[in-house]
SEGU-251656 format. One record per residue: y, x, z of N, C-alpha, C in turn. Coordinates in steps of 0.2 Angstrom, whole numbers, padded with zeros to 4 digits, always signed. Each point is the difference from the previous one (the first is absolute). Last residue first. Layout:
% residues N
Y/X/Z/Y/X/Z/Y/X/Z $
...
% end
This chain:
% residues 193
+0109/+0056/-0090/+0008/-0001/-0001/+0002/+0002/+0008 $
-0021/+0007/-0018/+0002/-0002/+0007/+0007/-0001/-0001 $
-0020/-0005/-0020/+0006/+0005/+0003/+0002/-0002/+0007 $
-0024/-0002/-0013/+0006/-0004/+0001/+0005/+0005/+0004 $
-0022/+0002/-0018/+0004/+0002/+0006/+0006/-0003/+0000 $
-0025/-0005/-0013/+0007/-0001/+0001/+0002/+0004/+0007 $
-0023/-0001/-0009/+0003/-0002/-0006/+0008/-0001/+0001 $
-0024/+0014/+0009/+0007/-0001/+0001/+0004/-0003/-0006 $
-0028/-0001/+0007/+0006/+0003/-0005/+0006/-0002/+0002 $
-0021/-0009/+0009/+0004/+0005/+0004/+0004/+0004/-0004 $
-0012/-0020/-0007/-0004/+0006/-0001/+0003/+0007/+0003 $
+0010/-0022/+0000/-0007/-0002/+0004/-0004/+0007/-0001 $
+0026/+0004/-0002/-0004/-0005/-0002/-0007/+0000/+0003 $
+0025/+0008/+0011/-0007/+0001/-0004/-0003/-0005/-0002 $
+0026/+0010/+0009/-0003/-0007/-0001/-0007/+0003/-0005 $
+0021/+0011/+0019/-0004/-0001/-0006/-0005/-0005/-0002 $
+0021/+0013/+0017/-0003/-0006/-0002/-0003/+0000/-0008 $
+0006/+0018/+0021/-0001/-0001/-0007/-0002/-0007/+0000 $
+0012/+0017/+0019/-0004/-0006/-0001/+0000/+0000/-0008 $
+0006/+0018/+0021/+0000/+0000/-0008/-0004/-0007/+0000 $
+0017/+0010/+0021/-0007/-0002/-0002/+0000/-0002/-0009 $
+0015/+0016/+0021/-0001/-0004/-0006/-0006/-0002/+0000 $
+0009/+0006/+0021/+0005/+0003/-0005/-0001/-0003/-0008 $
-0006/-0012/+0025/-0002/+0003/-0006/+0005/+0003/-0004 $
-0002/-0004/+0028/+0003/-0003/-0006/-0003/+0005/-0006 $
-0013/-0006/+0024/+0004/+0005/-0004/+0002/-0002/-0007 $
-0013/-0010/+0018/+0006/-0001/+0003/+0004/+0006/-0005 $
-0023/-0014/-0009/+0003/+0006/+0005/+0006/-0002/+0002 $
-0012/-0013/-0016/-0002/-0002/+0008/+0002/+0006/+0003 $
+0007/-0012/-0024/+0001/+0007/+0003/-0002/-0001/+0008 $
-0003/-0014/-0025/+0001/+0000/+0007/-0001/+0008/+0003 $
+0009/-0014/-0024/-0003/+0005/+0003/+0000/+0000/+0007 $
+0001/-0018/-0021/+0003/+0001/+0006/-0004/+0006/+0003 $
+0007/-0011/-0026/-0005/+0004/+0004/+0004/+0001/+0007 $
+0002/-0016/-0023/+0003/+0002/+0006/-0004/+0004/+0004 $
+0004/-0007/-0027/-0004/+0001/+0005/+0004/+0002/+0006 $
+0001/-0013/-0026/+0004/+0004/+0005/-0004/+0001/+0007 $
+0000/-0007/-0030/-0004/+0002/+0006/+0005/+0003/+0006 $
+0005/-0016/-0024/+0000/+0007/+0004/-0005/-0002/+0005 $
+0010/-0015/-0019/-0004/+0006/-0002/+0000/+0006/+0005 $
+0010/-0023/+0002/+0004/+0006/+0000/-0004/+0006/-0004 $
-0010/-0021/+0002/+0006/-0002/-0002/+0003/+0007/-0001 $
-0020/+0001/+0011/+0000/+0000/-0007/+0006/-0001/-0003 $
-0005/+0011/+0024/+0004/-0005/-0004/-0001/+0001/-0007 $
-0010/+0008/+0027/-0001/+0001/-0007/+0005/-0005/-0003 $
-0005/+0015/+0023/+0004/-0007/-0002/+0000/+0001/-0008 $
-0014/+0012/+0023/+0002/+0000/-0007/+0002/-0006/-0003 $
-0004/+0016/+0024/+0001/-0007/-0002/+0002/+0001/-0008 $
-0013/+0014/+0022/+0004/+0001/-0006/+0001/-0008/-0003 $
-0005/+0015/+0025/+0001/-0006/-0004/+0003/+0001/-0007 $
-0005/+0018/+0016/-0002/-0005/+0005/+0000/-0008/-0003 $
-0001/+0028/-0005/+0002/-0005/-0003/-0003/-0006/+0004 $
+0003/+0024/+0012/-0003/-0003/-0005/+0003/-0007/-0003 $
-0002/+0022/+0019/+0005/-0003/-0004/-0004/-0003/-0007 $
-0012/+0009/+0018/+0006/-0002/+0004/+0006/-0003/-0004 $
-0025/-0002/-0009/+0004/+0006/+0002/+0006/-0002/+0003 $
-0024/-0015/-0001/+0007/+0000/-0002/+0003/+0006/+0003 $
-0025/-0013/-0002/+0005/+0005/+0003/+0005/+0000/-0005 $
-0021/-0019/+0007/+0004/+0002/-0005/+0005/+0007/+0004 $
-0024/-0019/+0001/+0005/+0006/+0004/+0004/+0004/-0005 $
-0011/-0027/-0004/+0001/+0007/-0001/+0003/+0004/+0005 $
-0013/-0025/-0006/+0004/+0003/+0004/+0000/+0008/-0002 $
-0005/-0027/-0014/-0001/+0007/+0003/+0005/+0003/+0005 $
-0003/-0025/+0000/+0001/+0004/-0005/-0002/+0006/+0003 $
-0002/-0018/+0013/-0003/-0003/-0005/+0002/+0005/-0007 $
-0001/-0003/+0028/+0001/+0007/-0004/-0002/-0003/-0007 $
+0002/-0022/+0016/-0002/+0008/+0000/+0004/+0004/-0005 $
-0003/-0024/-0007/-0001/+0002/+0007/-0002/+0006/+0001 $
+0011/-0019/-0020/-0004/+0006/+0003/+0001/+0001/+0006 $
+0001/-0025/-0008/+0004/+0005/+0002/-0005/+0006/+0000 $
-0007/-0022/-0015/+0001/+0002/+0007/+0004/+0007/+0001 $
-0006/-0013/-0019/-0005/+0002/+0001/+0000/+0004/+0007 $
+0021/-0002/-0015/-0005/-0005/+0000/-0006/+0003/+0003 $
+0021/+0013/+0007/-0003/-0002/-0006/-0005/-0005/+0002 $
+0021/+0005/+0017/-0005/+0003/-0003/-0004/-0004/-0006 $
+0024/+0004/+0018/-0004/-0003/-0005/-0006/+0004/-0002 $
+0014/-0007/+0023/-0002/+0006/-0003/-0003/-0003/-0007 $
+0019/-0010/+0018/-0006/+0000/-0005/-0002/+0006/-0003 $
+0013/-0005/+0025/+0000/+0001/-0007/-0006/+0000/-0004 $
+0012/-0012/+0025/-0006/+0004/-0004/+0003/+0002/-0007 $
+0010/-0015/+0017/+0002/+0007/+0001/-0006/+0004/-0004 $
-0003/-0024/+0003/+0006/+0001/-0005/+0002/+0008/+0000 $
-0026/-0007/+0004/+0007/-0001/+0004/+0005/+0002/-0005 $
-0022/-0009/-0013/+0003/+0005/+0004/+0006/-0001/+0004 $
-0012/-0015/-0015/-0002/-0001/+0007/+0003/+0006/+0003 $
+0001/-0001/-0023/+0005/-0004/+0002/-0001/-0001/+0007 $
-0015/+0013/-0013/+0006/+0003/+0003/+0005/-0005/+0003 $
-0026/-0007/+0003/+0005/+0001/-0006/+0006/+0005/+0002 $
-0018/-0006/+0015/-0003/-0001/-0006/+0003/+0003/-0005 $
+0006/+0009/+0024/-0001/-0006/-0004/-0003/+0000/-0006 $
-0004/+0015/+0023/+0002/+0000/-0006/+0001/-0008/-0005 $
+0000/+0005/+0028/-0005/-0002/-0006/+0004/+0001/-0007 $
+0010/+0008/+0021/-0007/-0001/+0002/-0005/-0001/-0005 $
+0023/+0015/-0002/-0002/-0007/+0000/-0008/-0001/+0002 $
+0022/+0020/+0001/-0006/-0002/+0001/-0001/-0008/+0000 $
+0019/+0012/-0013/-0001/+0000/+0008/-0007/-0003/-0002 $
+0010/+0007/-0019/+0005/+0002/+0004/-0001/-0001/+0007 $
-0015/+0001/-0023/+0003/-0004/+0005/+0003/+0004/+0005 $
-0010/+0011/-0018/+0005/-0004/-0002/+0003/-0005/+0005 $
-0021/+0011/+0001/+0005/+0004/+0003/+0007/-0002/-0002 $
-0022/-0009/-0007/+0004/-0003/+0006/+0005/+0004/+0003 $
-0014/+0007/-0019/+0005/-0003/-0003/+0004/-0005/+0007 $
-0015/+0021/+0008/+0000/-0005/-0007/+0006/-0003/-0001 $
-0002/+0023/+0014/+0000/-0007/+0001/+0000/-0004/-0007 $
-0008/+0026/+0009/+0003/-0003/-0005/-0001/-0008/+0003 $
+0000/+0028/+0006/-0001/-0007/+0003/+0003/-0005/-0005 $
-0009/+0027/+0000/+0005/-0005/-0004/-0002/-0006/+0003 $
-0004/+0027/+0005/-0001/-0006/+0002/+0005/-0005/-0003 $
-0010/+0026/-0003/+0005/-0004/-0001/-0003/-0006/+0002 $
-0004/+0028/+0007/-0002/-0008/+0000/+0006/-0004/-0002 $
-0009/+0027/-0003/+0007/-0004/+0001/-0004/-0007/+0000 $
-0010/+0027/+0001/-0001/-0006/-0001/+0007/-0004/+0003 $
+0003/+0026/-0007/-0004/-0004/+0005/+0000/-0008/-0002 $
+0015/+0018/-0010/-0007/+0002/+0001/-0005/-0002/+0005 $
+0025/-0008/+0002/-0002/+0002/-0005/-0006/+0005/+0002 $
+0012/-0024/+0008/-0003/+0006/+0003/-0004/+0004/-0005 $
+0021/-0021/+0000/-0007/+0003/-0002/-0001/+0006/+0004 $
+0019/-0016/+0001/-0005/-0002/+0004/-0007/+0006/-0002 $
+0022/+0001/-0010/+0001/+0002/+0007/-0007/-0002/+0005 $
+0001/-0006/-0024/+0002/+0006/-0001/+0000/+0003/+0009 $
-0002/-0022/-0014/-0005/+0001/+0005/+0001/+0008/+0003 $
+0011/-0022/-0015/+0002/+0008/+0002/-0004/+0002/+0006 $
-0003/-0022/-0018/+0000/+0003/+0007/+0000/+0006/+0002 $
+0003/-0019/-0022/-0002/+0006/+0002/+0002/+0001/+0008 $
-0007/-0021/-0021/+0004/+0003/+0005/-0001/+0007/+0002 $
-0004/-0022/-0019/-0002/+0007/+0002/+0006/+0001/+0006 $
-0005/-0026/-0005/+0004/+0005/-0003/-0003/+0007/+0003 $
-0007/-0023/+0005/+0000/+0002/-0007/+0002/+0006/-0002 $
+0001/-0012/+0022/-0008/+0001/+0000/-0001/+0001/-0009 $
+0018/+0001/+0024/+0000/-0002/-0007/-0006/+0003/-0004 $
+0012/+0011/+0022/-0001/-0008/-0001/+0001/-0002/-0007 $
-0005/+0023/+0017/+0002/-0001/-0007/-0002/-0008/+0000 $
+0003/+0026/+0015/-0003/-0007/+0000/+0003/-0003/-0007 $
-0004/+0026/+0015/+0004/-0005/-0004/-0003/-0007/+0000 $
-0006/+0020/+0013/+0003/+0003/-0005/+0004/-0004/-0004 $
-0011/+0004/+0026/+0001/-0005/-0004/+0005/+0002/-0006 $
-0020/+0013/+0015/+0009/-0001/-0002/+0000/-0006/-0004 $
-0022/+0009/+0006/+0004/-0004/+0005/+0006/-0001/-0001 $
-0012/+0011/-0018/-0001/+0003/+0007/+0004/-0002/+0005 $
+0007/-0013/-0019/-0004/+0006/-0001/+0000/+0004/+0007 $
+0005/-0027/-0009/-0001/+0006/+0004/-0002/+0005/-0001 $
+0011/-0024/-0010/-0003/+0006/-0001/+0000/+0005/+0005 $
+0001/-0029/-0005/+0003/+0005/+0004/-0004/+0007/-0001 $
+0005/-0024/-0016/-0004/+0004/+0003/+0005/+0005/+0005 $
-0002/-0025/-0014/+0003/+0004/+0004/-0004/+0005/+0002 $
-0009/-0014/-0016/+0006/-0002/-0002/+0006/+0006/+0004 $
-0017/+0007/-0014/+0001/-0008/+0001/-0003/-0001/+0007 $
+0007/+0022/-0016/-0004/-0002/+0006/+0003/-0006/+0002 $
+0000/+0019/-0022/+0002/-0005/+0002/-0004/-0002/+0006 $
+0002/+0022/-0009/+0001/-0004/-0007/+0003/-0007/+0003 $
+0003/+0022/+0015/-0004/-0006/-0002/+0003/-0004/-0005 $
+0003/+0026/+0010/+0001/-0005/-0005/-0005/-0006/-0001 $
+0008/+0022/+0018/-0006/-0004/-0002/+0004/-0005/-0004 $
+0009/+0027/+0006/+0001/-0009/+0000/-0007/-0003/-0002 $
+0015/+0024/+0006/-0006/-0002/-0001/+0000/-0007/+0002 $
+0016/+0022/-0007/-0001/-0006/+0004/-0006/-0004/-0003 $
+0003/+0027/+0003/+0001/-0004/-0004/+0000/-0008/+0003 $
-0004/+0021/+0011/+0007/+0001/-0003/+0000/-0006/-0005 $
-0026/+0006/+0005/+0007/+0001/+0004/+0006/+0001/-0003 $
-0022/-0001/-0011/+0005/-0006/+0000/+0006/+0000/+0005 $
-0019/+0016/-0002/+0005/+0001/-0005/+0004/-0005/-0001 $
-0017/-0001/+0016/+0006/+0004/+0003/+0004/+0001/-0005 $
-0017/-0022/-0002/+0000/+0008/+0000/+0006/+0003/+0003 $
-0011/-0023/+0007/+0006/+0002/-0004/-0001/+0007/+0001 $
-0017/-0024/+0003/+0001/+0008/+0001/+0006/+0002/-0005 $
-0011/-0024/+0012/+0001/+0003/-0006/+0002/+0008/+0002 $
-0011/-0026/+0008/+0001/+0007/+0003/+0003/+0002/-0007 $
+0002/-0026/+0006/-0004/+0004/-0003/+0002/+0008/+0001 $
+0000/-0031/+0006/+0002/+0007/+0002/-0004/+0006/-0005 $
+0010/-0029/+0005/-0004/+0005/-0005/+0002/+0008/+0003 $
+0001/-0028/+0010/+0002/+0007/+0001/-0003/+0003/-0007 $
+0008/-0027/+0004/-0006/+0005/+0000/+0003/+0007/+0000 $
+0006/-0030/+0003/+0003/+0008/+0001/-0006/+0006/+0000 $
-0001/-0026/-0001/+0005/+0002/-0005/+0003/+0007/+0000 $
-0022/-0016/+0006/+0003/+0006/+0003/+0005/+0002/-0006 $
-0012/-0017/-0007/+0002/-0003/+0008/+0003/+0006/+0003 $
-0009/+0003/-0022/+0007/-0004/+0000/+0002/-0001/+0007 $
-0017/+0021/-0006/+0000/-0008/+0001/+0006/-0003/+0001 $
-0001/+0022/-0015/-0003/-0001/+0007/+0001/-0009/+0001 $
+0004/+0014/-0020/-0004/+0005/+0003/-0002/-0003/+0008 $
+0012/-0003/-0028/-0001/-0004/+0005/-0006/+0003/+0005 $
+0008/+0013/-0019/+0005/-0007/+0001/+0000/-0004/+0006 $
-0004/+0029/-0005/-0004/-0007/+0001/+0005/-0005/+0001 $
-0002/+0029/-0007/+0003/-0006/+0003/-0004/-0007/-0001 $
-0010/+0017/+0011/+0007/-0002/-0001/+0001/+0001/-0007 $
-0023/-0004/+0015/+0003/+0002/-0005/+0007/-0001/-0001 $
-0015/+0001/+0024/+0001/-0004/-0006/+0004/+0005/-0005 $
-0014/-0001/+0026/+0002/+0004/-0007/+0001/-0004/-0006 $
+0003/-0007/+0028/-0004/+0000/-0006/+0002/+0005/-0005 $
+0004/-0005/+0029/+0003/+0004/-0007/-0006/+0000/-0005 $
+0005/-0019/+0020/-0004/+0006/-0002/+0001/+0003/-0006 $
+0015/-0014/+0021/-0005/+0000/-0006/-0003/+0006/-0001 $
+0010/-0012/+0023/+0001/+0005/-0004/-0005/-0002/-0006 $
% end
C-alpha cells in the first residue's frame, strides 16, 4: 500500500520510474444548481493511460498522452456533498500489450505485439501534466465545431454538431456563425446552409 502525498497539478514527472502506475485523488463539491446539466471532467493531457473513478464508479478511461479528453461524470456525482475522484495512471509502459519482466533498453527490444507511444526529447511526460477542469453543459449543446478555410476559393465553411442528451425531439434551434477579432469585435457573420 502506498502513502498519499499532496502534489500540485499539473506536473510532468511525478513518481519513481520503477513504479509505472500511480493513483491521484481529490475531493470536490457540486452545488445543487448544477442538477439537470451534464457534468464532465476535462483533462488537458494525461500520460499515458488513465482510469477515472468518481465515488467508486468507473466513469471512463483514456489512452494517449498528448490530447485533451473529457469524462462524463453526471451519473456518478452527488449534489451538495463531497465527491471523490480517483485517477489511476500508467506511464508509457501502458503501450505494452503484455507484461514483460524487464524493460528493454530501446524500442527495438519490445515484444512484437506492443505499440510505441511517442514522446519528446527529455523523456516522456508522466501523470496529469496539463490542467484539469470541471465543466457543465446543458442537455442540448454544441458538441463540436469544424472550420474549413480556403484561400484559393476565398471562403470559410463551418460544420457545427449539436448534441441532444434527452430523448425529446427539438422543434427548432438557433445557430449563429460569427467571427470575432482579438478585441472581441464581430467582424463577420457566416450564413447557414
